[in-house]
C-alpha positions as CSV (number, residue, x, y, z in Angstrom):
1,Y,-10.7,-8.7,1.9
2,R,-10.6,-5.6,-0.1
3,L,-9.4,-5.9,-3.6
4,E,-6.9,-3.0,-4.8
5,V,-6.0,-3.0,-8.4
6,P,-3.2,-0.7,-9.4
7,A,-4.7,2.2,-12.0
8,R,-2.4,0.7,-14.8
9,V,-3.2,-2.6,-14.2
10,R,-6.9,-1.4,-14.5
11,E,-6.7,0.4,-17.5
12,E,-4.7,-2.2,-19.3
13,N,-7.1,-5.3,-18.5
14,Y,-10.6,-3.9,-17.0
15,P,-10.8,-0.1,-17.4
16,F,-13.6,0.4,-15.1
17,N,-13.6,1.8,-11.5
18,V,-15.1,-1.1,-9.8
19,E,-14.6,-1.5,-5.9
20,F,-14.4,-5.4,-4.9
21,S,-14.4,-6.7,-1.0
22,Q,-15.1,-9.9,0.4
23,R,-15.9,-11.1,4.0
24,F,-15.6,-14.3,5.2
25,T,-17.4,-15.6,8.5
26,M,-16.6,-18.7,10.1
27,R,-19.4,-20.5,12.2
28,A,-19.2,-23.7,14.1
29,S,-20.6,-25.8,11.0
30,R,-20.5,-23.2,7.8
31,I,-18.4,-20.3,5.9
32,E,-20.6,-17.4,5.2
33,L,-19.4,-15.4,2.0
34,E,-20.5,-11.8,1.5
35,T,-19.5,-10.3,-1.9
36,T,-19.7,-6.8,-2.2
37,I,-19.5,-5.0,-6.2
38,C,-19.6,-1.3,-6.4
39,N,-19.2,0.8,-9.5
40,K,-17.2,4.1,-8.7
41,D,-17.2,4.6,-12.1
42,F,-18.8,7.3,-14.1
43,R,-20.1,5.1,-16.7
44,P,-21.7,1.4,-16.7
45,A,-19.4,-1.3,-15.7
46,P,-19.6,-5.1,-16.8
47,V,-19.8,-7.3,-14.1
48,A,-19.5,-11.0,-13.6
49,F,-18.5,-13.2,-10.6
50,G,-18.2,-16.8,-9.1
51,H,-17.2,-18.7,-6.4
52,H,-14.6,-21.3,-7.1
53,P,-14.4,-23.9,-3.8
54,Y,-12.6,-27.3,-4.3
55,F,-13.8,-29.8,-2.0
56,R,-11.7,-32.9,-1.7
57,V,-13.4,-36.4,-2.4
58,S,-12.6,-39.7,-0.9
59,N,-11.1,-41.0,-4.3
60,P,-10.1,-40.3,-7.7
61,A,-12.6,-42.7,-9.1
62,R,-15.7,-40.8,-7.7
63,E,-17.4,-43.9,-6.8
64,G,-20.3,-42.3,-4.9
65,V,-19.7,-39.1,-5.8
66,E,-22.7,-37.0,-6.8
67,V,-23.6,-33.4,-7.3
68,V,-27.4,-32.2,-6.3
69,L,-28.2,-29.4,-8.6
70,P,-31.4,-27.2,-8.7
71,V,-31.3,-27.1,-12.7
72,T,-33.4,-27.7,-15.3
73,K,-30.5,-27.4,-18.3
74,R,-26.8,-27.8,-19.1
75,L,-25.2,-25.0,-21.3
76,M,-23.0,-26.2,-23.7
77,L,-19.4,-24.7,-23.8
78,D,-17.0,-24.8,-26.9
79,P,-14.1,-26.9,-25.7
80,E,-11.5,-24.8,-27.1
81,T,-12.4,-21.3,-25.6
82,V,-14.7,-22.5,-22.9
83,L,-17.3,-19.8,-23.7
84,F,-20.9,-20.7,-24.2
85,T,-22.2,-22.1,-27.8
86,G,-25.7,-21.1,-27.7
87,E,-26.9,-24.7,-27.2
88,S,-28.1,-26.5,-23.9
89,E,-30.0,-29.6,-23.2
90,P,-32.0,-30.8,-20.4
91,A,-30.1,-31.6,-17.2
92,D,-31.2,-34.0,-14.4
93,A,-30.8,-32.6,-10.7
94,L,-28.6,-35.0,-9.9
95,L,-24.9,-35.7,-11.6
96,K,-23.2,-38.9,-10.6
97,L,-19.6,-38.3,-11.4
98,Q,-18.2,-40.9,-13.3
99,A,-14.2,-41.9,-13.1
100,G,-12.0,-40.8,-16.0
101,V,-14.2,-37.7,-17.3
102,Y,-13.2,-33.9,-17.5
103,Y,-16.0,-31.8,-15.9
104,D,-16.3,-28.6,-16.8
105,H,-20.3,-28.0,-16.8
106,V,-22.3,-25.0,-16.5
107,F,-25.8,-25.6,-16.0
108,A,-29.1,-22.9,-15.8
109,G,-32.7,-22.8,-15.2
110,L,-32.6,-22.7,-11.5
111,T,-35.2,-24.3,-9.4
112,G,-33.9,-23.8,-6.1
113,S,-31.0,-21.9,-4.0
114,R,-29.0,-24.9,-3.0
115,M,-26.5,-27.4,-4.6
116,S,-25.0,-30.1,-2.7
117,L,-21.8,-32.6,-3.2
118,V,-22.2,-35.7,-1.6
119,D,-19.3,-38.2,-0.9
120,K,-21.4,-41.5,-0.2
121,Q,-18.1,-43.6,0.5
122,A,-16.7,-41.0,3.0
123,G,-20.2,-40.3,4.4
124,R,-19.9,-36.6,3.7
125,K,-22.1,-34.1,2.4
126,V,-21.4,-30.3,1.5
127,H,-24.1,-27.9,0.9
128,V,-23.6,-24.4,-0.8
129,D,-26.5,-22.1,-0.4
130,F,-26.8,-19.1,-2.4
131,D,-28.8,-15.9,-3.2
132,E,-30.9,-14.8,-5.9
133,H,-28.0,-12.8,-7.8
134,F,-26.4,-16.2,-8.7
135,E,-28.1,-17.8,-12.2
136,H,-25.5,-20.5,-12.9
137,M,-23.8,-23.5,-11.2
138,T,-20.5,-24.8,-12.7
139,V,-19.4,-28.4,-11.7
140,Y,-15.6,-28.6,-12.5
141,A,-13.5,-31.4,-11.9
142,P,-10.4,-32.6,-13.9
143,D,-10.3,-36.7,-14.7
144,D,-8.5,-38.1,-11.7
145,A,-8.8,-35.3,-9.7
146,E,-8.9,-36.0,-5.5
147,F,-11.5,-32.8,-5.6
148,V,-14.5,-31.6,-7.2
149,C,-15.8,-27.8,-7.6
150,I,-19.3,-26.6,-7.1
151,E,-19.5,-22.9,-7.9
152,P,-22.4,-20.7,-7.7
153,W,-22.3,-18.2,-10.9
154,T,-23.8,-14.7,-11.6
155,L,-25.2,-14.1,-15.0
156,G,-22.4,-13.1,-17.5
157,L,-19.8,-15.9,-17.4
158,G,-18.5,-15.8,-20.8
159,A,-20.6,-12.8,-21.8
160,F,-17.6,-10.5,-22.0
161,C,-17.1,-11.5,-25.5
162,Y,-20.1,-9.0,-26.1
163,L,-18.1,-6.0,-25.1
164,D,-17.2,-4.7,-28.6
165,K,-21.1,-4.9,-29.4
166,P,-23.2,-1.5,-29.9
167,G,-25.5,-1.4,-26.4
168,W,-23.9,-3.8,-24.2
169,E,-23.9,-0.8,-21.7
170,N,-27.6,-1.0,-21.4
171,G,-27.3,-4.8,-19.6
172,E,-29.1,-6.7,-22.3
173,L,-25.6,-8.5,-23.6
174,V,-23.8,-8.7,-20.4
175,P,-24.6,-7.8,-16.9
176,V,-23.7,-4.3,-15.7
177,L,-23.7,-2.1,-12.7
178,R,-24.6,1.3,-13.4
179,P,-22.6,4.3,-11.9
180,G,-22.8,4.2,-7.9
181,E,-24.9,1.3,-8.2
182,T,-23.5,-1.8,-5.6
183,R,-24.6,-5.3,-5.7
184,I,-23.9,-7.7,-2.5
185,L,-23.9,-11.7,-3.3
186,R,-23.9,-13.9,-0.6
187,A,-23.2,-17.7,-0.2
188,T,-23.0,-20.0,2.7
189,Y,-20.8,-23.3,2.4
């Protein structure tokens, strides 16, 4: 899959010439995803990326539904903007989902390269393996939803609010691709 963005849309929404493609490879027991992002522009381009897989769970009450996360902290989000507040709190590696809770939680401080969704009632377990380019893990599940998203994200989630600050181009405030630079991200579900 190759994303083609019309010039007018790019100029109005994301004025950088970045090429984006994904390859999906189906195997007997997994799906391999390879995402390639290439800066075709003459200037640095801000880039952040994440996968959003939805996995159905056996019950909306989430009995026996857990997410195993290789993380040490949860990053706090502003509920209105869903942007980072700059605050964090320690996080356990096991998140037992509860009924009636709206989950849109972002985690950091990675200690490994696999997150897992466990549905004990259904006897199922889904693993998501990811490469070193992913630095945040997101768990998304609206209250009473019959699905849970376990999402690997690159650094930069919510960082585009810094694009009006001087020096963002050097990569200190937001991840960037230099002119001609290509980044390949891999994950397996």
